C-alpha positions, 0 to 999 in steps of 0.5 A, spaced: 942 280 898 937 286 897 930 286 898 926 285 891 923 292 893 927 297 896 932 294 900 933 291 907 931 295 913 934 296 920 930 296 926 932 294 934 927 289 937 928 290 944 935 292 948 939 286 946 937 284 938 938 288 932 935 286 926 936 287 918 930 285 914 925 286 909 921 291 911 913 291 912 912 294 906 915 289 902 910 284 904 904 289 903 907 290 896 907 283 894 901 281 897 897 286 893 901 284 887 899 277 888 892 278 889 892 282 883 895 277 879 890 272 882 884 276 880 887 277 873 888 269 872 881 268 874 878 273 870 876 269 864 873 264 869 869 269 873 867 274 868 867 270 861 865 263 862 871 260 861 870 253 864 878 252 867 884 256 868 888 251 864 888 255 857 894 258 853 892 265 855 893 264 862 900 262 861 903 269 863 898 271 868 900 264 871 907 265 871 906 272 874 902 269 880 908 264 881 913 270 881 908 274 886 907 269 891 915 267 891 916 275 893 911 274 898 914 269 902 921 271 900 925 272 907 932 275 908 934 277 915 940 278 919 939 278 927 944 280 931 942 277 938 947 279 944 943 275 949 943 269 945 951 271 943 949 269 936 949 273 929 944 269 924 942 269 917 935 266 915 935 267 907 930 264 902 922 262 902 919 262 909 918 254 908 925 253 905 929 258 908 936 257 909 939 258 916 946 260 918 950 263 923 956 264 928 957 266 935 957 274 936 964 273 939 967 271 933 965 278 929 971 282 928 968 288 924 963 291 920 965 294 913 963 298 907 966 296 900 965 298 893 966 295 887 964 296 879 959 290 877 958 289 869 964 292 866 968 288 861 974 284 862 980 287 860 986 283 858 982 277 854 989 275 851 989 279 845 993 285 843 989 292 846 986 295 840 985 303 840 980 306 836 983 310 831 981 315 825 983 314 818 990 315 817 992 313 824 990 319 829 986 316 835 979 318 837 978 323 842 976 320 849 968 323 847 968 318 841 971 312 844 966 306 845 964 306 852 963 300 856 957 296 855 954 296 862 957 298 869 954 299 876 958 302 882 955 297 888 956 298 895 956 292 900 955 292 907 959 286 910 960 283 917 967 279 917 968 274 922 975 272 926 976 266 920 976 272 915 970 270 912 966 275 909 958 275 910 954 280 905 949 283 909 946 288 904 948 291 897 945 296 893 947 302 888 953 307 890 948 312 891 946 309 898 953 309 901 951 314 906 945 310 908 949 304 909 955 307 912 950 310 918 947 303 918 954 299 919 956 304 924 950 302 928 951 295 927 958 295 929 957 300 935 951 295 938 956 289 937 962 292 940 966 291 934 970 296 929 967 299 923 972 300 917 970 304 911 973 301 904 970 306 900 973 313 903 977 316 898 974 312 892 
């Protein structure tokens, strides 16, 4: 999964470890937002003489504090460790994060994929209906209804020898070049091939 602010960042931690994780900016941004949210929540008690935080007007600020604190302790990190011979993922909050992994020797390839998210499903069981003008003439393409919401997404993936696909990161298609460069670096570091399924699409 991507960072809540700006995406993951790839960095080398010594000669034998490559880490794809939330950047320091993520924690700094959510730390600042969490502090601001707490100030807003406590404003009434500090400056308006309210006896407690438990008043209805604090419902939204209270929820905002919870959301910002969650963002502050949220973690999403992939570690490629040649010395330990492991690919590991840690995902979740700092105290309840889920850790998974597999031997780096089982890593078969790093890949880049693209798909469209949010397009309406076709073939729902009924006959296709083509919009038309009175008299049966078809509408020009420029006047036909467009799909409600569709976003082109790129995914950076790691595929192991069992064929399981591990999604390392995902973002809008405008970041294809960045993801391609990142995938090539990870593949070279791990000594596996890189496959770009977005070429020609």
